[in-house]
C-alpha positions in Angstrom: 93.5 137.6 88.8 91.6 135.7 91.6 93.3 132.3 91.4 91.4 129.5 93.0 93.7 126.7 94.0 92.7 123.1 94.8 95.4 121.3 96.8 96.1 117.6 96.4 98.7 115.9 98.6 100.3 113.2 96.6 101.1 109.9 98.3 104.6 108.7 98.9 105.9 106.5 96.1 107.5 103.3 97.1 110.9 103.2 95.4 114.0 105.3 94.8 112.4 108.4 96.2 110.9 106.8 99.3 113.1 109.0 101.5 111.4 112.1 100.1 107.9 113.4 100.5 106.0 114.5 97.4 105.4 118.2 97.0 101.7 119.2 97.0 99.8 119.0 93.7 97.5 121.8 92.9 95.0 122.4 90.1 94.8 126.1 89.3 91.5 127.7 88.1 92.6 131.1 86.8 90.7 134.2 85.8 89.4 132.4 82.6 87.6 129.9 84.7 85.2 132.3 86.3 81.7 131.0 86.8 80.2 133.6 84.4 82.6 132.4 81.6 81.8 128.8 82.4 78.1 129.5 82.1 78.6 130.6 78.5 80.3 127.3 77.7 83.4 129.1 76.5 85.4 126.3 78.1 83.1 123.6 76.7 84.6 120.8 74.8 87.9 122.6 74.0 91.0 120.5 73.3 94.4 121.5 72.2 94.2 122.4 68.5 95.3 119.6 66.2 95.9 117.5 69.3 99.2 119.3 69.7 100.6 120.8 72.9 103.3 123.4 72.3 105.6 123.9 75.4 108.5 125.9 76.7 110.9 124.5 79.4 112.2 127.0 82.0 115.8 127.0 82.9 117.1 125.1 85.9 116.1 121.6 85.0 118.9 119.1 85.3 119.7 116.6 82.5 117.9 113.9 84.4 114.9 116.1 84.9 114.7 116.9 81.2 115.0 113.2 80.4 112.1 112.4 82.8 109.9 115.1 81.4 110.5 113.9 77.8 109.8 110.3 78.9 106.5 111.4 80.4 105.6 113.1 77.2 106.7 110.2 75.1 104.5 107.9 77.2 101.4 110.0 76.6 102.2 110.2 72.9 102.7 106.4 72.6 99.3 105.7 74.0 97.3 108.6 72.5 97.2 110.9 69.5 98.3 113.9 71.5 101.7 115.3 70.7 104.0 117.6 72.7 106.2 119.9 70.6 108.5 122.8 71.4 106.7 126.1 71.0 107.2 127.8 67.7 105.4 131.1 68.2 102.0 129.6 69.2 99.8 131.9 71.3 98.6 129.1 73.5 101.3 127.0 75.0 102.4 125.2 78.2 105.2 126.8 80.3 106.9 124.0 82.3 108.8 125.5 85.3 110.4 124.2 88.5 109.6 126.7 91.2 109.8 125.3 94.8 106.0 125.7 95.1 105.0 122.1 94.5 103.4 120.3 91.6 100.5 122.1 89.9 99.0 122.8 86.6 96.0 124.7 85.0 93.2 122.4 84.1 92.6 122.0 80.4 93.1 124.1 77.3 91.7 127.6 77.0 92.4 129.8 74.0 92.1 132.9 76.0 94.6 131.9 78.6 97.8 132.0 76.5 100.4 130.6 78.8 99.2 127.4 80.6 101.4 126.9 83.6 102.7 123.5 84.7 105.1 123.4 87.7 107.3 120.4 88.6 109.3 121.2 91.7 112.8 119.8 91.7 114.1 117.8 94.6 115.2 120.0 97.5 116.1 117.1 99.7 112.7 117.0 101.3 110.2 116.9 98.5 110.0 116.5 94.8 107.7 116.4 91.8 110.3 114.8 89.5 108.6 111.4 89.4 107.4 109.9 86.1 103.8 109.4 87.3 103.6 112.8 88.8 104.8 114.4 85.6 102.2 112.5 83.6 99.6 113.4 86.3 100.2 117.1 85.8 100.4 116.7 82.0 97.0 115.0 82.0 95.6 118.0 83.9 96.9 120.2 81.1 95.0 118.0 78.6 91.8 118.5 80.7 91.8 115.3 82.8 90.4 115.9 86.3 90.8 113.6 89.3 89.1 110.2 89.2 87.2 110.5 92.5 85.3 113.6 91.3 83.5 111.6 88.6 79.7 111.8 88.7 79.5 108.1 89.5 82.1 108.0 92.2 79.5 107.4 95.0 79.1 103.8 93.6 82.9 103.2 94.1 84.1 105.2 97.0 82.5 106.7 100.2 83.8 110.1 101.2 84.3 110.6 104.9 83.8 114.3 105.0 84.6 114.6 108.7 88.0 113.1 108.2 89.2 115.6 105.5 91.2 118.7 106.2 88.8 121.6 105.8 90.9 123.6 103.4 91.0 120.6 101.1 87.4 119.6 101.2 86.6 120.9 97.7 89.0 118.4 96.3 86.3 115.8 96.8 83.3 117.6 95.3 81.9 115.6 92.5 81.2 116.8 89.0 77.9 116.1 87.1 77.3 114.8 83.6 77.0 117.4 80.9 73.5 116.2 80.1 72.2 116.3 83.7 68.7 117.7 83.7 68.2 118.3 87.4 71.1 120.4 88.5 72.0 120.0 92.2 73.2 123.0 94.2 76.8 123.9 94.0 79.0 122.9 96.9 80.2 125.8 99.1 83.6 124.9 100.6 83.5 127.7 103.2 80.1 126.6 104.5 79.7 124.9 107.9 78.1 121.8 106.2 79.3 118.5 107.5 78.5 116.6 104.3 78.6 117.4 100.6 77.0 114.4 99.1 74.0 116.3 97.6 75.9 119.2 95.9 78.3 119.3 93.0 81.6 121.1 92.1 80.2 123.4 89.5 81.8 121.5 86.7 80.3 119.1 84.1 82.1 116.2 82.8 82.0 113.2 80.4 83.3 109.8 81.2 82.8 108.5 77.6 81.2 105.4 79.0 84.5 104.1 80.5 84.4 102.5 83.9 85.7 104.0 87.1 89.3 103.0 87.8 90.8 102.6 91.2 94.2 102.3 89.7 94.1 105.5 87.6 97.1 107.8 87.9 94.5 110.5 88.6 93.0 108.9 91.7 93.7 110.2 95.2 95.1 107.9 97.8 92.6 106.8 100.4 94.3 108.7 103.2 95.1 111.9 101.4 94.2 115.0 103.4 93.3 113.0 106.5 92.9 114.8 109.8 93.7 111.7 111.8 94.8 108.1 111.3 91.4 107.3 109.6 91.1 107.3 105.8 89.3 110.1 103.9 87.8 107.6 101.5 86.8 103.9 101.6 86.2 101.6 98.6 82.8 100.2 98.0 83.8 97.5 95.5 86.5 94.9 95.4 89.8 96.3 94.3 91.6 94.1 91.7 94.7 92.4 93.0 97.8 94.4 92.5 96.0 97.8 92.2 97.4 100.5 94.4 94.9 103.4 94.8 96.8 106.7 94.4 99.7 105.2 92.4 102.0 107.6 90.6 103.8 105.1 88.5 102.2 106.2 85.3 99.0 106.5 83.3 97.0 103.3 82.8 95.4 101.9 79.6 92.1 103.2 80.8 93.6 106.7 81.4 94.9 106.6 77.8 91.5 105.4 76.4 89.7 108.3 78.0 92.2 110.8 76.6 91.8 109.2 73.2 88.0 109.6 73.4 88.2 113.2 74.4 90.7 114.0 71.6 88.8 111.9 69.1 91.9 109.7 68.4 90.0 106.7 66.8 89.4 107.2 63.1 86.9 105.5 60.9 88.4 102.2 60.1 87.3 98.8 58.7 88.1 95.5 60.2 88.7 93.6 56.9 88.4 89.9 56.2 92.2 89.9 55.8 92.7 90.9 59.4 90.2 88.3 60.5 92.1 85.7 58.5 95.2 86.7 60.3 93.5 85.8 63.6 94.0 82.2 62.8 97.7 82.5 63.4 97.5 84.5 66.6 95.8 84.0 70.0 92.4 85.6 70.1 92.0 86.8 73.7 91.2 89.6 76.0 94.4 91.5 76.8 92.8 93.8 79.4 91.5 92.4 82.7 88.5 94.8 82.6 87.2 93.8 79.2 83.9 92.5 80.8 83.0 96.1 81.5 83.8 97.3 78.0 81.1 95.5 76.0 79.3 98.7 75.0 82.5 100.2 73.6 83.5 97.4 71.2 83.0 99.8 68.3 86.1 101.7 69.5 89.2 100.4 67.6 91.4 100.3 70.7 88.8 98.3 72.6 88.2 95.8 69.8 91.9 95.2 69.5 92.4 94.5 73.2 89.1 92.8 74.1 88.7 90.4 71.1 86.8 87.7 73.0 84.5 90.1 74.8 83.8 91.9 71.6 83.2 88.5 69.9 85.8 89.1 67.2 87.3 85.6 67.4 86.8 83.4 64.3 84.5 81.1 66.2 82.2 84.0 67.1 81.8 85.7 63.8 81.0 85.3 60.1 84.3 85.9 58.3 82.4 87.2 55.3 81.1 90.1 57.3 82.9 93.5 57.3 82.8 95.4 60.6 83.2 99.1 60.9 84.4 101.1 63.9 83.6 104.7 64.4 84.7 107.8 66.3 83.6 108.7 69.7 82.5 112.3 69.2 82.1 114.9 71.9 79.6 117.6 72.4 80.7 121.2 72.0 79.3 122.0 75.4 81.4 119.6 77.4 83.6 121.2 80.1 87.3 120.9 79.4 87.9 119.3 82.8 86.5 115.9 81.9 87.1 113.6 84.8 88.3 110.1 84.1 
C-alpha cells in the first residue's frame, strides 16, 4: 500500500498534561494519494458529502476520552457547518482508534479510500494525544486542512532553517503552491542531498481563500519542532500579536474556522436587511476580531461582516440605511487539492 508518512512532533502543552510529552503527529498519504492519481485531479476539491463526517469509535477509550473527543467535534460543529455523526452504513467514514502509535490522520476526504483513519493515542504515562487541541488538529486534517507553515505565502511570515531540521522530517516544511500557479517549480525531493528547499514545492496545490497567515493557528508547527540542536527550525518575519503562542494546541481559532467554512461553502446567500441595520442602533458597532484590518477584501462573507463591522463599514454612520447589501458564497474550484493549507 506504500504509505508515506509525514511526522510532526507536537509541542508540550502548558497545563494539566505538562508532565507528559505529546505523542508524534503524522499525516498519512495512502495508496489513493499517489502522484498519478493526484495528476488526474481525483482528489481535487473533494469535501465530505453533505458536510457530514460519519465516524466509528474503536473500543478502549475511557469515559473521559470519549467526552474529550465529543467536545472536540462539538467545537468544530459550533464554528462551522461540518457535522460529525455516528456511522450508519456509509462507505466513507472515519475510524477513530487509540493505538499506541501516536497522533495521526489521513489528509482529507477521498471517496475511494473508504475507511479514513484517525488515531489518538491514550496516555501511557509518557505521552498522550488526548488533548482537546490535538484532537481538533487531527480532525481538521480529516477535513482536508494542512499545516499552516506549508502555505504558498509562508516565506513572507517564517524563515525555514533547513540545516536545523531533522533530516527525516524535512518534508514537513515543503510549501504547497496555489492551484492557479502557472509556472510550476520542481518538486522537492526529501531524500536528496540538497541543503535548502526554498525553490521547490511539496507536490500539492492549495487554496487559502484569501485569508491571512495565522501564527496562532492550531495547525501551525512550533518554532523548535524537529530541531537538531538548541536552535529553532523556524523564525518569524513579522511581529507576533501579543498573547499568541506559535504551535498552540489549545484549540482551533476563529481564522481556522473561517477557512474550513470557506472550503465547505458554509456561507449561504443572505441579505443584510434594513431591519438588521436598524438594530445596530441598540448595539455596539465594532470590530470583534483583532485581525479585521486584513479582512477588508472578505467583507462579502457573512461571518466577516458580522465580526468586522467597522472595517467593513457597516456601522450606521458609514452606510446609507436605505441600501440593501448582499453577501455571497465563497465557491471553490473543482480542481483544488483536498489538502488545502490554512
